[in-house]
C-alpha positions as CSV (number, residue, x, y, z in Angstrom):
1,M,-38.0,45.1,22.6
2,F,-40.7,42.4,23.5
3,R,-41.7,42.0,20.2
4,L,-38.1,41.5,19.0
5,L,-37.4,38.7,21.4
6,L,-40.9,37.0,20.2
7,V,-39.6,36.8,16.7
8,A,-36.0,35.7,17.9
9,L,-37.2,32.9,19.8
10,A,-39.3,31.7,16.8
11,I,-36.9,31.7,14.3
12,M,-34.5,30.0,16.9
13,S,-37.7,27.6,17.5
14,T,-38.2,27.1,13.6
15,A,-34.3,26.3,13.0
16,A,-34.0,23.5,15.8
17,C,-37.2,21.8,14.0
18,A,-36.4,21.9,10.5
19,P,-34.4,18.3,9.2
20,H,-30.5,18.2,9.3
21,V,-28.9,16.8,6.2
22,V,-25.5,15.8,7.5
23,R,-23.0,14.0,4.8
24,L,-20.0,12.6,5.9
25,I,-16.7,13.8,4.6
26,N,-15.6,10.0,3.3
27,A,-19.0,9.7,1.8
28,P,-19.4,7.5,-1.3
29,P,-20.7,10.3,-4.2
30,P,-24.5,9.7,-4.7
31,A,-24.3,7.9,-8.0
32,L,-21.6,5.4,-6.5
33,Q,-23.8,5.1,-3.2
34,M,-26.9,3.4,-5.4
35,K,-24.3,1.2,-7.1
36,L,-23.0,-0.4,-4.1
37,A,-26.4,-1.0,-3.0
38,V,-27.6,-3.2,-5.2
39,L,-24.1,-5.3,-4.2
40,P,-24.4,-8.6,-4.2
41,R,-23.5,-11.0,-1.8
42,V,-18.9,-10.6,-1.2
43,W,-16.4,-12.2,0.2
44,V,-13.3,-10.6,0.4
45,A,-10.9,-13.5,0.3
46,G,-7.2,-11.9,0.3
47,F,-4.8,-10.6,-1.9
48,A,-1.0,-11.7,-3.3
49,T,1.6,-9.0,-0.9
50,D,5.6,-8.7,-0.8
51,R,7.1,-12.0,1.0
52,K,8.1,-9.4,4.0
53,P,6.1,-6.7,4.3
54,E,6.5,-4.3,7.3
55,F,3.0,-5.5,8.5
56,D,0.1,-8.1,7.7
57,L,-0.4,-6.1,4.4
58,N,-3.1,-8.6,3.4
59,T,-5.1,-8.7,6.5
60,E,-5.0,-4.9,7.2
61,T,-6.5,-4.3,3.2
62,V,-9.1,-7.6,4.0
63,R,-10.2,-5.9,7.1
64,L,-10.3,-2.5,6.0
65,L,-12.4,-2.9,2.2
66,R,-14.9,-5.3,4.4
67,S,-15.5,-2.5,6.7
68,E,-16.2,0.1,4.1
69,L,-18.6,-2.8,2.1
70,R,-20.6,-2.7,5.7
71,T,-20.7,0.6,5.5
72,W,-21.7,1.7,2.5
73,S,-23.5,-1.0,0.8
74,S,-26.5,-3.5,1.6
75,A,-24.8,-7.0,0.4
76,S,-24.2,-9.4,2.7
77,V,-20.2,-9.5,2.9
78,L,-18.4,-12.6,4.4
79,E,-16.8,-12.8,7.5
80,V,-14.1,-15.6,6.9
81,E,-10.0,-15.5,7.9
82,P,-7.9,-13.7,5.4
83,L,-6.9,-16.1,2.2
84,A,-3.2,-15.7,2.0
85,V,-2.7,-16.0,-2.4
86,D,0.6,-17.2,-2.7
87,S,1.5,-15.3,-5.9
88,E,0.2,-13.3,-8.6
89,E,-0.1,-16.2,-11.0
90,R,-3.0,-17.6,-8.5
91,L,-5.2,-14.4,-10.2
92,T,-5.7,-16.6,-13.0
93,D,-6.2,-20.0,-11.8
94,V,-10.4,-20.4,-12.7
95,A,-10.0,-23.7,-11.6
96,Y,-8.6,-22.3,-7.7
97,W,-11.3,-20.1,-7.2
98,R,-14.3,-21.9,-8.6
99,R,-13.3,-24.5,-5.9
100,L,-13.2,-22.0,-3.5
101,G,-16.6,-20.0,-4.8
102,D,-18.2,-23.4,-4.9
103,E,-16.9,-23.6,-1.1
104,H,-18.0,-20.1,0.0
105,G,-21.4,-20.0,-2.0
106,G,-20.7,-18.5,-5.1
107,P,-20.2,-14.8,-3.9
108,L,-18.8,-12.0,-5.7
109,I,-14.7,-12.5,-4.9
110,I,-12.2,-9.6,-4.4
111,T,-9.1,-9.9,-4.6
112,G,-5.8,-8.6,-6.0
113,S,-2.5,-7.6,-5.2
114,L,-0.6,-5.3,-3.1
115,K,3.2,-3.8,-3.2
116,L,4.6,-1.1,-1.0
117,R,7.5,0.4,-1.5
118,V,9.7,2.8,0.3
119,A,8.9,6.3,-1.0
120,P,12.1,8.0,-2.8
121,A,13.7,9.9,0.1
122,R,12.2,13.6,0.9
123,V,13.5,17.2,0.5
124,V,13.7,19.0,3.9
125,H,14.8,22.7,3.9
126,R,16.0,23.7,7.2
127,G,16.8,26.9,7.0
128,V,20.1,27.6,4.8
129,R,20.4,23.7,4.9
130,T,19.2,21.2,2.6
131,M,18.5,17.5,4.1
132,Y,17.5,14.7,2.7
133,A,15.3,12.8,4.6
134,Y,15.3,8.8,4.0
135,A,12.2,6.2,4.4
136,T,10.1,8.8,5.9
137,G,7.7,7.6,2.9
138,R,5.7,5.0,1.6
139,V,4.6,3.8,-2.1
140,L,1.2,2.2,-2.7
141,D,0.5,-0.2,-6.1
142,S,-2.7,-1.7,-6.1
143,T,-4.4,-4.4,-8.4
144,V,-8.2,-5.0,-8.2
145,V,-9.2,-8.1,-9.2
146,V,-12.8,-9.2,-9.4
147,I,-14.1,-13.2,-9.6
148,D,-17.1,-14.7,-10.3
149,G,-17.8,-17.1,-7.4
150,R,-20.1,-19.3,-9.9
151,T,-17.4,-19.9,-12.7
152,G,-13.8,-18.8,-10.9
153,E,-14.0,-16.5,-14.2
154,R,-11.8,-13.3,-13.3
155,L,-14.4,-10.2,-14.3
156,S,-11.8,-7.4,-13.7
157,S,-8.3,-6.9,-13.6
158,Q,-7.9,-3.0,-12.7
159,A,-4.3,-1.6,-11.8
160,L,-5.0,1.9,-9.4
161,A,-3.1,5.2,-9.8
162,S,-0.1,4.5,-7.1
163,R,-0.6,6.8,-4.6
164,M,2.5,8.0,-2.4
165,R,2.2,9.4,1.0
166,Y,5.3,11.2,3.5
167,G,4.7,10.9,7.5
168,V,5.4,13.1,10.0
169,G,5.6,12.6,13.4
170,R,3.5,9.8,15.2
171,F,1.6,9.5,11.4
172,S,4.8,8.3,10.1
173,S,4.4,4.7,10.4
174,A,4.0,2.4,7.8
175,L,1.0,1.1,9.2
176,A,-0.4,4.9,9.0
177,L,0.9,5.7,5.8
178,Y,-0.8,2.5,4.4
179,V,-4.2,3.2,5.8
180,A,-4.1,7.0,5.1
181,M,-3.7,5.6,1.5
182,M,-5.8,3.4,1.4
183,Q,-8.6,6.0,2.7
184,G,-7.7,7.9,-0.3
185,A,-7.7,5.4,-2.6
186,M,-11.2,3.5,-1.4
187,G,-13.6,5.3,-3.8
188,D,-11.9,3.8,-6.7
189,W,-11.9,0.7,-5.0
190,L,-15.6,0.3,-4.1
191,E,-15.6,2.0,-7.9
192,T,-13.7,-0.7,-9.7
193,I,-15.9,-3.4,-7.5
194,T,-19.5,-1.9,-8.8
195,A,-18.6,-1.6,-12.3
196,A,-17.2,-5.5,-12.4
197,S,-20.1,-6.7,-10.2
198,N,-22.9,-5.5,-12.8
199,P,-22.6,-7.6,-15.5
200,A,-21.4,-10.5,-13.4
201,R,-24.7,-11.1,-11.7
202,N,-27.4,-10.9,-14.3
């Protein structure tokens, strides 16, 4: 009995000293992390959005994307007031972006456009009754534009797959649905940014 106790203690002691590898649930895959590790200086500038969004879609997107880049990349991410992009046509204005790029030291500029729409009505079954729940979901359409801040030239423009999500209870606000969709799409955002940045800085 004493020997069994010693063996059990030895096993527990060895397990306690063994290294633990913890992978965060939302961590990008290793290949993407390697691309993020060499990302240059970045300015998440701002995004063209609807005229009257339910919340400040531009500011929230800038905040979320900056946070993700600071978490997963070694890039210097500029802390600048979010830029209000007045139209999607502005995204192709080379002189405009070259001037702003000069003012901010020629970083890689992340911009684009966002639309948050009300999703189609959801069918709800309650016993034998069928009902339609309106305005309980949102659809997010995103286009990521990457610009070389030294030249103002657009390096890439990628429309991401639309995201749709319906809310339940306290998670049904437009902001909560938006954040959940952005978290699900963040890998696509980061992949698009890193893919455009590699040839740009050579």
